[in-house]
BALO-29232 format. One record per residue (C-alpha): residue in one letter; x negated, y, z negated. Coordinates in nm, 4 decimals. Example, Ala and Ser with C-alpha at 12.3 -4.5 7.8 and 13.67 -1.06 7.14 Angstrom:
   residu         c1         c2         c3
        a    -1.2300    -0.4500    -0.7800
        s    -1.3670    -0.1060    -0.7140
***
This chain:
   residu         c1         c2         c3
        m     1.6909     0.0910     4.0529
        s     1.4202    -0.1507     4.1549
        k     1.3155    -0.4450     3.9417
        y     0.9966    -0.2562     3.8567
        g     1.2004     0.0392     3.7333
        e     1.4153    -0.1938     3.5253
        a     1.1014    -0.3597     3.3920
        a     0.9595    -0.0193     3.2945
        v     1.2764     0.0700     3.1039
        k     1.2854    -0.2679     2.9287
        t     0.9154    -0.2352     2.8454
        v     0.9785     0.0919     2.6606
        q     1.2654    -0.0686     2.4715
        y     1.0458    -0.3693     2.3892
        l     0.7683    -0.1383     2.2651
        k     1.0092     0.0402     2.0323
        e     1.1838    -0.2724     1.9061
        n     0.8592    -0.4576     1.8354
        q     0.6578    -0.1550     1.7261
        l     0.3777    -0.2369     1.9665
        e     0.0921     0.0015     2.0358
        s    -0.0064    -0.1461     2.3703
        p     0.2145    -0.0631     2.6689
        k     0.0061    -0.3083     2.8731
        t     0.0947    -0.5971     2.6417
        a     0.4640    -0.5042     2.6475
        w     0.4557    -0.4716     3.0277
        e     0.3033    -0.8171     3.0631
        v     0.5668    -0.9724     2.8367
        i     0.8577    -0.8046     3.0147
        t     0.7381    -0.8590     3.3703
        k     0.7019    -1.2301     3.3051
        e     1.0783    -1.2260     3.2470
        f     1.1395    -1.0552     3.5832
        f     0.8731    -1.2150     3.7985
        w     0.6621    -1.5231     3.7810
        e     0.2969    -1.4553     3.7137
        g     0.0806    -1.3532     4.0064
        t     0.3521    -1.2349     4.2485
        a     0.3490    -0.8588     4.1900
        s     0.1079    -0.6587     4.3981
        q    -0.1417    -0.4321     4.2281
        k     0.0351    -0.1295     4.3750
        n     0.3722    -0.2328     4.2353
        k     0.2111    -0.2955     3.8987
        a     0.0672     0.0549     3.9150
        y     0.4156     0.1933     3.9916
        g     0.5577     0.0123     3.6903
        l     0.2844     0.1364     3.4596
        k     0.3244     0.4905     3.5889
        a     0.7017     0.4724     3.5342
        l     0.6424     0.3466     3.1817
        e     0.4054     0.6345     3.1116
        l     0.6600     0.8839     3.2447
        i     0.9417     0.7355     3.0350
        r     0.7281     0.7444     2.7226
        k     0.6614     1.1152     2.7836
        n     1.0222     1.1897     2.8786
        p     1.2765     0.9263     2.7617
        d     1.5563     1.1140     2.9450
        l     1.4173     0.9666     3.2679
        i     1.5804     0.6371     3.1695
        e     1.9103     0.7976     3.2665
        d     1.7732     0.9717     3.5784
        k     1.6520     0.6864     3.7986
        k     1.6031     0.8982     4.1102
        t     1.3741     1.1481     3.9363
        l     1.1871     0.8642     3.7661
        w     1.1244     0.7009     4.1039
        l     1.0164     1.0255     4.2695
        e     0.7778     1.1119     3.9870
        t     0.6430     0.7560     3.9877
        i     0.5529     0.7510     4.3558
        g     0.4261     1.1091     4.3675
        h     0.3634     1.2244     4.7246
        e     0.4040     0.8808     4.8809
        k     0.6988     0.8171     5.1081
        k     0.8356     0.4898     4.9809
        a     1.1880     0.3680     4.9194
        p     1.2576     0.1795     4.5962
        n     1.3031    -0.1963     4.6164
        s     1.6538    -0.3103     4.5354
***
């Protein structure tokens, strides 16, 4: 799974553990652990936020990385980063 996928999974866990209402706030906290500020492209950020949204709707996607990735990218042809 890519770092963005891992960040999405950790963001959901962080939301639950800290009882936050804002996925955006949790995403910002978690991604600062994975990446230094300002390095992620807007598109990759969008992928991470989409993955987070999908996981919140269907937590089973945490265990199905391939489906999570495919649903995150939609119709785009893009390989996950390693």
